[in-house]
N, C-alpha and C positions, 0 to 999 in steps of 0.2 A: 878291272876297276872288281865290287863286288853288287849285291843288287839282294833285298829285303824283301817281302812281300808285307803289309799294312793290314792286317785279317781283325782290328777295330772291335773287340768282343762285345758287342751293344745291335738291339734292333733283330738276333737272331737266337735259335736253339744254341746251346756250349757242343750238340752235335755235327751241324754245321760250321762252328767254332773249328771240332776237331778236323775238319772234311778239309775248310780251306789248307790249314798250317800242314797237313798230309797232303796233302797237294802241289803245296807251293813245294814243300821237301823231293816230291817223287819228278817236279820238275824243274830242279838244282836251285833254287835261292839258295841263298848260305842263309836266312835268316826269317825268320817270324816274327814281325812286326803286332803290338796288342797297347792299350794305350792303358792310363793310369786312373780312370775314375770312376763314381758310383751310380752316375747320370747315363743316359746318352748326350751325347755331346749334341749329335745333327740329325734331321728329322722334327717331324714338329711329336705333339703328346707323347704319354710317357709310355717302353718300350722296356725291354731286358739289359740288363748292361751288369755284367759280370767280373767278378772284384781280382783285378788285375794277375796281382802275386799267386793267388791259388790257383788261378787259370793257369800259369804260365809251369805251376808244378806236375796242374794234369796233362797235360801238351805235353810235360818231360817224359811219363810213363808210354803219351802214347804216338811219339814220334823217335826217329834212333839217331838220325846225323844234324838236320836241323839248330840254327844256333836260335835261345829263344832271347824277348826282351822286352821292354815296358816303353815306349817312348811319350814321354818320362814318368820314371817316378816321380810324386810330387812331397819334397820335404818337410810339410804341410800334416800329412796322413798319418803317419807313423813316426814312432820315435827310431829315430840312430839305431839303433841296437836292438829294436825287433826287426829295422829293415834289415840288419846282419841276420840277424839269424833265419828269417827267411831266406833271403839270398843263397846261403850254405845249404841249407834244406835243400832251396828247385839249386841248386851245380850239382849235387852230389845226385839228385834225382833222374836227372839228366845228362849225369856224364858228363861234365864241365862245357854245358853248350849255354850256360846262364849268358849275357850282356844286361850289365846292369848301371843302365842310363837314369841320371838324375838331372831336377830338377827344380826352380824354386819353387813351383805350384806359380796358376792364376786364378781359376778360376773360385768366383769369390759365389758368385748366384749358389753355386753347389755345396759349398763349405756355409752358407748362411746357411741353406734349405738343410742342412745335415747336422747343423752344430758343431760341425767343424771349425776351429779356435784356424781365421786365417789373421796371420798379423799383417803391417803392414811391412812395402818394401825391401827396405833395409833390414829389419828382424826375418824373412823369409830367407833371403842371404846369406845373413847371419848362419839359421838353422843350414844349410846348404852347406857353408864351406865349414860346421861342426862337422857336419855328415860325413864329411869326404871324411876330415880327421880321424872321427869315429871307428870308422868298417876300416880305413887300413890298416892302423891300430888294433882291432878286434880279430880281424883275420889274419895275424900272424900266431893266432892260439895260444898267446901268450900273456900274461898275468899284465893291464895296461890300464893307467888312469889320465884321465882329461878333464879340463876345467876349460870351455869353453866359455861363450858370453850366452850360449841359450839352452848346451847339456853337458853335463861332465859324465866323467865313470870313472869308479873310486873304488884300484882292484880287482879290475869287470874282469872273465877269462871266458872265451867263447868257444868249444869243441862241436863238430870236428873240425879242422884247418880247411877251405874251400877244397874244391878237384885242382881247381885251376889256381895255381902259383904264380908272383903272389898272391892275386885275386882275381877274379872274372874282372874284363876288362872292363872300363870305367868309361864314361859314358855323360856328357853334360850337355849341356842344350839349352841352347840358347843365343844370342847377340850385343846384349847390352857390352857396351866397350867400357862401364865405372867397374864394375864386379865380376860377371858371368868370363870374360874372357881373361882376366888374370887370372880366373878359379880352373878356366882350360888349358895356360900355360903350367901353369902348377902340376894340376892334380890330371888332367883328362888323360885317357888312353882310344880315345874316339871322341868327336867336334858335331855335332849334330847341328842343321844352324840353315837357315834359308834366306831367297833374295833374291836377286837375279844375278850372273857371273858375276858380273861383270862387280856389281856388290859382294860377292861372296869374295871374292879378289883381293876386296880391299882388306876386308872381316881378316882374313889366309894371312895377309903382308902383317897385318899386328897383332898375331897370336904369334906370328914367328916372332917378331918381333919380339915381347910377352917372355915364350918361351927359353932365347937365348938369355936373355938378363935374370929368368929365372936358374939358368944352367942345365934347362936342357936341350938335348937337341930336339928344334922344331919337326921332324923326320917321323919320328916316335912318336905323331901325333896325329892317327889319322881324323883326315876330313872329312863328313857326310852329310847328306841332303836328302830332298823328296824333289819322288819324278812323277807325274798323271799321269795315264795309260788312254786317257781319254782322248785326245786328240789325235792328227792322224801319223801315220807310225815313223813317215816323213817328219815331222814335228817333234815325236816321242825324240826320234835319232838324231836330233838337229839339236834340244838339248839338254841332250846325255851326255854331247859331244863337246858344248861347251859346257858344263860345268868339269868335265874332265879336265879341261885343258884351263879352271880357274882351280885345278886345283882339289877335287872330292873325287874321292875316290872307294862314295858308298852310297851309294842311290836306296832309300826305302820307296816302292812302287803302294801309290794307292789302288787297293781294295777297288775296279773300276764301277760303273756301273751297270759297262755291259759284261759282265760278267768273266763267270770261269773261262771260257772259251778265248776273248780275250787276252787276259793271264798268259794262257797256252801259247797262245798266237805270237807274245812278246817273249816268251822263252824261250822260246823252237826260234824265233825269225829272230829278231832285235839284240834279243840279251848275249847269245854267244860273239856279237862282233863288238862287244866290251870288253869280254872276260877270256876272248882268244882260243875259247872251246868248238 
């Protein structure tokens, strides 16, 4: 089992973000995760919030081994071609440590406040489908064209190709059976979702069925969810074990209100029980 640490880059100074990620790297976390928003998502009143992809680029130069990603990149915020260029840049800046996680976006208030278009649900998923197609084509470095329902490519080419071949791992976030899970089955290297272990087992079986129908080995799709570190350690252990038994092989740990000492205690006393270290 692998573990990431969530350092959602809001309500702190940038130096603290860097320190948290370096701290996670030193403790042996597999990945450090931010979010993709322009305004704080938690807490009251105004506060700092740093843009996600440029934050990853800065963190790439401030770290050496920990993998970097956003949970998840909303397809409403950037044209897929812009996201492709950003992703290749971060992948090179990090020496091939980018995890590229995508979702259909959901925070309508943020879009409205900042004047960013927030299409209806169906169109957002159409954008996600187009983005997955366009990213994988652009990552080849070849001249490619594509006509989707929302976006197009016309004899487009991007260089360099990503360090990670054929592309950085593609994560898809969500649990909707009508649009999300079929996209997971077709495209995802990793699937991030949430819910009780029992619910995740049911959804996982659906992904397995859809992957087989799409001609993919279900075992090629990693399964990820989230874990709170603020419960008692017995509860944290029990939850992690139940997630593992439900087929989850990656847990993103929320940065706890208790702070660094709590993260360190988890990494040294609990995490090795699940990683085999």
